[in-house]
C-alpha positions as CSV (number, residue, x, y, z in Angstrom):
1,M,10.6,29.6,-17.9
2,M,12.4,26.7,-16.2
3,L,13.0,27.5,-12.6
4,P,16.4,26.8,-11.0
5,R,16.9,23.1,-10.1
6,R,19.0,21.2,-7.5
7,Q,20.4,17.9,-8.8
8,T,21.2,14.9,-6.7
9,I,21.8,11.2,-7.3
10,L,19.4,8.9,-5.5
11,G,19.9,5.1,-5.8
12,G,21.4,5.4,-9.3
13,V,18.6,7.6,-10.5
14,A,19.6,11.2,-11.3
15,L,16.9,13.4,-9.9
16,A,16.4,17.2,-10.0
17,T,13.5,19.2,-8.6
18,G,12.1,22.6,-8.9
19,A,8.9,24.3,-7.7
20,G,7.0,27.3,-8.8
21,A,6.0,30.1,-6.4
22,A,2.5,29.8,-5.0
23,G,0.1,32.6,-5.8
24,P,-3.1,33.5,-3.9
25,A,-5.3,31.3,-6.1
26,A,-3.0,28.2,-5.8
27,A,-5.6,26.5,-3.6
28,Q,-7.4,25.7,-6.9
29,L,-4.8,23.0,-7.4
30,T,-5.0,21.6,-3.8
31,I,-7.4,19.2,-2.0
32,D,-8.1,18.8,1.7
33,M,-8.8,15.1,2.3
34,T,-9.9,15.8,5.9
35,K,-13.0,17.6,4.7
36,P,-16.3,15.7,4.8
37,S,-16.8,16.2,1.0
38,F,-14.6,17.2,-1.9
39,E,-14.5,17.0,-5.6
40,P,-11.6,15.2,-7.4
41,V,-9.1,17.6,-8.9
42,P,-9.5,17.8,-12.8
43,I,-6.0,17.3,-14.3
44,A,-4.7,17.0,-17.8
45,I,-1.7,14.7,-18.5
46,V,-0.2,15.2,-22.0
47,D,1.7,12.4,-23.6
48,F,5.4,13.1,-23.0
49,K,7.3,14.1,-26.1
50,G,10.5,12.9,-27.6
51,D,10.4,9.1,-27.3
52,K,7.7,6.4,-27.8
53,V,7.9,5.5,-24.1
54,G,6.6,9.0,-23.3
55,A,3.0,8.0,-24.0
56,D,3.4,5.0,-21.7
57,I,4.8,7.1,-18.9
58,A,1.9,9.6,-19.2
59,G,-0.6,6.6,-19.2
60,V,0.8,5.3,-15.9
61,V,0.6,8.7,-14.3
62,R,-3.0,9.1,-15.5
63,N,-3.9,5.7,-14.1
64,D,-2.2,6.3,-10.8
65,L,-3.9,9.6,-10.1
66,Q,-7.3,8.5,-11.4
67,N,-7.2,5.3,-9.4
68,S,-6.5,7.3,-6.2
69,G,-10.0,8.7,-6.4
70,L,-8.6,12.2,-5.7
71,F,-8.1,13.2,-9.3
72,R,-10.2,13.3,-12.5
73,S,-8.1,12.7,-15.5
74,I,-9.3,14.8,-18.4
75,S,-9.5,12.8,-21.6
76,P,-6.8,13.7,-24.2
77,S,-9.6,14.0,-26.8
78,A,-10.7,17.1,-25.0
79,F,-7.3,18.9,-25.3
80,I,-7.3,22.1,-27.3
81,Q,-3.5,22.6,-27.2
82,R,-2.5,19.4,-28.7
83,D,1.3,19.6,-28.8
84,P,2.6,21.9,-26.1
85,D,6.3,22.7,-25.9
86,P,7.7,21.0,-22.8
87,S,10.2,23.9,-22.3
88,A,7.6,26.7,-22.4
89,P,4.5,27.6,-20.4
90,P,1.3,26.1,-21.9
91,R,-1.5,28.3,-23.3
92,F,-3.4,28.6,-20.0
93,P,-6.7,29.8,-21.5
94,D,-6.9,26.6,-23.5
95,W,-6.6,24.5,-20.4
96,R,-9.0,26.7,-18.3
97,S,-11.6,26.3,-21.0
98,I,-11.7,22.5,-20.6
99,G,-11.9,22.8,-16.8
100,A,-8.4,21.7,-16.0
101,A,-7.0,22.8,-12.6
102,G,-3.5,21.5,-13.6
103,V,-1.7,20.3,-16.7
104,V,1.3,17.9,-16.8
105,I,3.7,18.3,-19.6
106,G,6.9,16.3,-20.1
107,Q,9.5,14.9,-22.4
108,V,11.8,11.9,-22.7
109,T,15.3,12.2,-24.3
110,Q,18.2,9.7,-24.8
111,A,21.2,10.2,-22.4
112,G,24.1,7.9,-23.2
113,G,22.2,4.7,-23.1
114,N,19.8,5.9,-20.4
115,I,16.7,8.0,-20.7
116,K,16.2,11.5,-19.2
117,V,12.6,12.3,-18.2
118,D,11.5,15.8,-17.4
119,F,8.1,16.9,-16.4
120,R,6.3,20.0,-15.1
121,L,3.0,20.4,-13.3
122,W,1.4,23.7,-14.2
123,D,-1.2,25.5,-12.0
124,V,-3.7,26.5,-14.7
125,V,-5.6,29.0,-12.5
126,V,-2.6,30.9,-11.3
127,G,-0.6,30.4,-14.6
128,Q,2.5,29.2,-12.8
129,Q,4.6,26.1,-12.6
130,A,3.6,24.2,-9.4
131,T,6.4,21.6,-9.4
132,G,8.9,19.9,-11.7
133,L,11.2,16.9,-11.7
134,S,14.0,15.6,-13.9
135,F,15.3,12.0,-13.9
136,T,18.0,10.0,-15.6
137,S,17.7,6.2,-15.4
138,Q,17.8,3.0,-17.4
139,P,15.2,2.7,-20.1
140,N,13.5,-0.4,-18.5
141,N,12.9,1.7,-15.4
142,W,10.3,3.9,-17.1
143,R,7.3,2.5,-15.2
144,R,8.9,3.2,-11.9
145,L,9.7,6.8,-13.0
146,A,6.1,7.2,-13.9
147,H,5.0,6.2,-10.4
148,I,7.5,8.7,-8.9
149,I,6.1,11.4,-11.0
150,A,2.6,10.5,-9.9
151,D,3.8,10.6,-6.3
152,A,5.2,14.1,-6.8
153,I,1.9,15.4,-8.2
154,Y,-0.1,13.7,-5.5
155,K,2.1,15.4,-2.8
156,R,1.9,18.8,-4.4
157,V,-1.9,18.7,-4.7
158,T,-2.7,17.0,-1.4
159,G,0.2,17.9,0.9
160,E,0.5,14.1,1.7
161,E,3.1,11.7,0.6
162,G,2.2,9.6,-2.4
163,Y,2.1,5.8,-2.4
164,F,2.4,4.8,-6.1
165,D,6.1,3.9,-6.0
166,T,5.4,0.8,-3.8
167,R,5.0,-2.9,-4.0
168,V,2.4,-5.3,-2.6
169,A,3.1,-8.9,-1.4
170,Y,0.1,-11.2,-1.4
171,V,-0.9,-14.9,-1.5
172,S,-1.5,-16.1,-5.0
173,E,-4.2,-18.8,-5.1
174,T,-4.8,-21.4,-7.8
175,G,-6.5,-24.7,-8.2
176,P,-9.7,-26.1,-6.7
177,L,-11.0,-24.6,-3.5
178,N,-10.5,-27.8,-1.6
179,N,-6.9,-28.2,-2.8
180,R,-5.5,-24.7,-3.3
181,V,-1.9,-23.9,-4.3
182,K,-0.9,-20.9,-2.3
183,R,2.3,-19.0,-3.2
184,I,3.8,-15.7,-2.1
185,A,3.9,-13.1,-5.0
186,I,5.1,-9.5,-5.2
187,M,3.9,-6.9,-7.7
188,D,3.8,-3.1,-8.1
189,Q,0.9,-1.5,-6.3
190,D,-1.0,-1.1,-9.6
191,G,-0.8,-4.9,-10.4
192,F,2.2,-4.8,-12.8
193,N,5.6,-6.6,-12.6
194,N,4.1,-9.6,-10.8
195,R,6.6,-12.3,-9.7
196,Y,6.5,-15.3,-7.4
197,I,8.7,-15.6,-4.2
198,T,7.8,-19.2,-3.3
199,D,7.3,-22.2,-5.6
200,G,4.0,-23.5,-4.5
201,K,5.3,-26.9,-3.3
202,T,4.0,-26.0,0.2
203,I,1.3,-23.7,1.3
204,A,2.7,-20.2,2.1
205,L,0.7,-17.5,3.9
206,T,0.7,-14.1,5.6
207,P,3.6,-12.3,3.8
208,R,4.8,-9.1,5.5
209,F,7.5,-6.7,4.3
210,S,10.4,-5.5,6.5
211,P,10.8,-1.8,6.8
212,T,13.8,-2.0,4.5
213,L,12.0,-3.8,1.7
214,Q,14.8,-6.3,1.4
215,E,13.1,-9.1,3.3
216,I,9.7,-10.7,3.7
217,V,8.5,-12.7,6.7
218,Y,5.8,-15.3,6.1
219,M,4.5,-18.6,7.3
220,A,4.8,-21.8,5.3
221,Y,3.8,-25.4,5.9
222,G,6.5,-28.1,5.6
223,E,6.5,-30.9,3.1
224,N,3.2,-32.9,3.2
225,N,1.6,-30.0,5.0
226,T,3.5,-30.7,8.3
227,Q,3.6,-28.1,11.0
228,P,4.0,-24.5,9.7
229,R,7.1,-22.5,10.4
230,V,8.0,-18.8,10.0
231,Y,10.6,-17.8,7.4
232,L,12.6,-14.8,6.3
233,Q,13.3,-14.4,2.6
234,N,15.4,-11.9,0.8
235,V,13.2,-10.4,-1.9
236,D,16.0,-9.9,-4.5
237,S,18.3,-12.9,-4.0
238,G,15.5,-15.4,-3.0
239,R,17.6,-16.6,-0.1
240,R,15.4,-18.1,2.6
241,E,16.1,-18.8,6.3
242,L,14.1,-20.4,9.0
243,L,13.3,-17.8,11.7
244,G,13.1,-20.5,14.4
245,N,11.7,-23.8,15.6
246,F,9.0,-22.9,18.0
247,P,7.2,-25.1,20.5
248,G,3.9,-25.0,18.6
249,M,2.3,-23.7,15.5
250,S,3.1,-20.1,14.7
251,F,0.9,-17.6,13.0
252,A,0.7,-14.0,11.6
253,P,4.3,-12.9,11.9
254,R,4.9,-9.1,11.5
255,F,8.0,-6.9,11.7
256,S,8.6,-4.1,14.2
257,P,8.9,-0.6,12.6
258,D,12.7,-0.7,13.0
259,G,13.0,-4.2,11.5
260,T,14.8,-5.7,14.4
261,K,12.0,-7.8,15.8
262,V,9.1,-10.0,14.6
263,V,6.0,-10.4,16.6
264,M,3.7,-13.4,16.1
265,S,1.3,-15.8,17.9
266,I,2.4,-19.3,18.9
267,S,-0.1,-22.0,19.7
268,A,0.7,-24.9,22.0
269,D,-1.6,-27.2,24.0
270,G,-4.7,-25.5,22.7
271,N,-3.6,-22.1,23.8
272,S,-2.3,-19.2,21.7
273,D,-0.1,-16.4,23.0
274,I,1.9,-13.6,21.5
275,Y,5.7,-13.6,21.3
276,S,8.4,-11.3,20.0
277,M,11.6,-12.5,18.5
278,D,14.9,-10.7,17.8
279,V,15.4,-11.2,14.0
280,R,19.2,-11.7,14.3
281,G,19.8,-12.9,17.8
282,R,16.7,-15.2,17.7
283,A,15.9,-14.4,21.4
284,L,12.2,-15.3,22.0
285,Q,10.1,-13.3,24.5
286,R,6.6,-14.2,25.6
287,L,4.3,-11.1,25.7
288,T,0.9,-12.6,26.8
289,N,0.1,-15.5,29.1
290,S,-3.6,-16.2,29.3
291,P,-6.0,-19.1,28.7
292,A,-7.5,-17.2,25.8
293,I,-6.6,-17.1,22.1
294,D,-4.3,-14.1,21.6
295,T,-3.3,-13.6,17.9
296,S,-2.8,-11.2,15.0
297,P,-0.4,-8.8,16.7
298,C,0.8,-5.6,15.0
299,Y,3.2,-3.0,16.3
300,S,2.3,0.7,16.5
301,N,4.0,3.0,14.1
302,D,6.5,4.1,16.8
303,G,7.1,0.5,18.0
304,T,6.1,1.2,21.6
305,Q,2.7,-0.7,21.6
306,I,1.1,-3.7,20.0
307,V,-2.5,-4.2,19.0
308,F,-3.9,-7.7,18.8
309,N,-7.2,-9.6,19.0
310,S,-8.2,-11.9,21.8
311,D,-11.3,-13.8,23.0
312,R,-10.3,-13.3,26.7
313,G,-13.5,-11.3,27.3
314,G,-15.7,-14.0,25.8
315,T,-15.8,-12.7,22.3
316,Q,-13.0,-11.8,19.8
317,Q,-12.1,-8.2,20.5
318,L,-9.2,-5.8,20.0
319,Y,-6.7,-5.0,22.7
320,I,-3.5,-2.9,23.0
321,M,-0.5,-3.6,25.2
322,S,3.0,-2.3,25.6
323,A,5.6,-3.6,23.1
324,G,7.3,-5.5,26.0
325,G,4.0,-7.0,27.2
326,G,1.6,-5.8,30.0
327,G,-0.8,-2.9,30.3
328,D,-3.4,-4.7,28.2
329,R,-6.6,-2.7,27.5
330,R,-9.6,-3.4,25.3
331,I,-10.4,-0.9,22.6
332,S,-13.3,-2.4,20.6
333,F,-16.8,-2.5,22.0
334,G,-19.1,-2.7,19.0
335,E,-21.3,-5.6,18.2
336,G,-19.7,-8.5,16.5
337,R,-16.1,-9.9,16.4
338,Y,-13.0,-8.0,15.5
339,A,-9.9,-9.5,13.9
340,T,-6.6,-8.7,11.9
341,P,-5.9,-5.3,13.4
342,V,-3.2,-3.2,11.6
343,W,-1.8,0.1,13.0
344,S,-1.7,3.0,10.5
345,P,1.8,4.2,9.5
346,R,0.6,7.7,10.6
347,G,-0.3,6.4,14.1
348,D,-3.8,7.8,14.0
349,F,-6.0,4.8,13.1
350,I,-6.2,1.0,13.5
351,A,-7.8,-0.9,10.6
352,F,-9.5,-4.2,11.3
353,T,-11.8,-6.9,10.0
354,K,-15.2,-7.2,11.6
355,I,-17.6,-10.1,11.6
356,S,-21.2,-9.3,12.5
357,A,-24.5,-10.9,11.8
358,G,-22.9,-13.3,9.3
359,S,-21.3,-10.4,7.3
360,F,-17.7,-9.3,7.0
361,G,-16.4,-5.7,6.9
362,I,-13.3,-3.6,6.8
363,G,-13.2,-0.7,9.2
364,V,-11.0,1.8,11.0
365,M,-11.1,3.2,14.5
366,R,-8.9,5.6,16.5
367,I,-6.3,4.1,18.8
368,D,-8.5,4.6,21.8
369,G,-11.3,2.7,20.1
370,S,-13.4,5.8,19.3
371,G,-14.7,6.9,15.9
372,E,-15.3,3.4,14.5
373,R,-16.2,3.6,10.8
374,M,-16.9,0.8,8.4
375,L,-15.5,1.2,4.9
376,A,-16.3,-1.9,3.0
377,S,-18.5,-5.0,3.5
378,G,-19.5,-8.2,1.8
379,F,-19.7,-12.0,1.7
380,L,-16.1,-12.1,2.8
381,V,-13.8,-9.1,3.1
382,E,-10.7,-9.4,5.2
383,G,-7.0,-8.7,5.8
384,P,-6.5,-4.9,5.6
385,T,-3.1,-3.4,5.0
386,W,-2.1,0.2,4.9
387,A,-0.4,2.2,2.1
388,P,2.7,3.9,3.5
389,N,1.0,7.3,3.6
390,G,-1.8,5.9,5.9
391,R,-4.5,7.2,3.6
392,V,-5.4,4.1,1.6
393,L,-6.1,0.5,2.5
394,M,-5.9,-2.7,0.5
395,F,-7.8,-5.9,1.5
396,F,-9.1,-9.0,-0.2
397,R,-12.7,-9.7,-1.1
398,Q,-14.2,-13.1,-1.9
399,Q,-17.4,-13.2,-3.9
400,P,-20.0,-16.0,-3.6
401,N,-20.5,-18.2,-6.7
402,S,-23.8,-19.0,-8.3
403,G,-24.5,-21.6,-5.6
404,G,-23.9,-19.1,-2.8
405,R,-20.6,-20.6,-1.8
406,A,-17.1,-19.1,-1.8
407,G,-16.0,-18.0,-5.3
408,S,-13.1,-15.9,-6.7
409,V,-10.8,-14.0,-4.4
410,T,-9.6,-10.5,-5.5
411,L,-7.6,-7.6,-4.0
412,H,-9.1,-4.1,-3.6
413,Q,-8.0,-0.6,-2.6
414,I,-10.2,1.9,-0.7
415,D,-9.4,5.3,0.7
416,I,-10.0,5.9,4.4
417,T,-13.1,8.0,3.7
418,G,-14.7,4.9,2.1
419,R,-15.6,7.0,-1.0
420,F,-13.6,5.1,-3.6
421,E,-13.0,1.4,-4.0
422,R,-11.3,-0.3,-6.9
423,Q,-10.1,-3.8,-7.7
424,V,-6.4,-4.3,-8.2
425,P,-5.6,-6.7,-11.1
426,T,-3.7,-9.9,-10.4
427,P,-3.0,-12.8,-12.7
428,T,-4.6,-15.3,-10.3
429,D,-6.9,-15.3,-7.3
430,A,-5.3,-13.2,-4.6
431,S,-5.6,-12.8,-0.8
432,D,-3.9,-11.4,2.3
433,P,-2.1,-8.4,0.8
434,A,0.8,-6.6,2.5
435,W,1.8,-3.1,1.3
436,S,5.5,-2.2,1.3
437,P,7.1,1.0,2.4
438,L,8.0,3.5,-0.2
439,I,10.9,2.2,-2.4
440,P,14.1,4.1,-1.7
441,Q,15.2,6.3,-4.6
């Protein structure tokens, strides 16, 4: 039976939710990602009934869950119950016999020019509904609805927030390696709905989302590749404004968690220091003052600290200081050089790029520098960015060509255990990704 539901309107999408009671065997449909080993949850997603877009929605949900590495999507060809009624419980023995821990059943109906999408996740072992959602939205919004459904399933099974209803900004690269056209592009986290934010007339680099999703901060060279400047650009309207004319070259801008400040490095007279700037008031504050190269700053998840890399100790290492400057302390002590640190949204890890013995790698460490683990390595791997749930990283990987030189550049996702890596499709070569927060509903 359908459980009672509470209906609200979120961002123009009508959303209703319901959850089944948890029985003693409900752990069969859960996964603990903190355990040293686990098996992906086998799950069956039936094509949603009622409209041709239903099969497309189910396909996106399958891909999202499968690509996370935490779920094993059972092939529809193995289904015994081929046409389950979305308004009734499924035949649980049929799904148990093919090894499913959960089954997802839904339907799509027309609703006054919009579509109404209902789905339920059933716990096959317990024989109960685990969760359910109902949406009403515009028909062209079907792909986003599928991501929201996948997020709901992910949260029910893992206990963690999902990350599928998000975007990624990145640098789109085209042309010969010695004369690259570099544009800022935005896409859904699975590689769909790609669009360009800059026109490619000048080189644009290091895009970073604001916490509100409405703006991106990035660095772009002027006409004829003159000195680079930092810009703010509205994602929807395309309106761009210069953040400021700084005394030297500026690099690696990044928002504070509350979106009121941008932290960056500014280089002048052969020296690079870290500065923060109020986004609206444009007040500039110098945070470091040393003869070393201090760069790649990133705020902590609570905005009270900043991690950055510096060669002040003789080699490029990671340091943490207070958000207002001062209290610097080194946290990396392994062999090699460390770069591009990024603080997890959960506050528990810092991701980084490491260069050692001529090889590049992506790793994580705790905020005190302990527990360093390398997740990926290669000819060139660089530029980690966190999913908003702090459980998945994206980075870019460059492969050598047949002559052993730099070849194509691609984006990749990997979970923080390092168990599962996948390439993210892009229409061009792609580098320097930046993951957005969850999109408000």
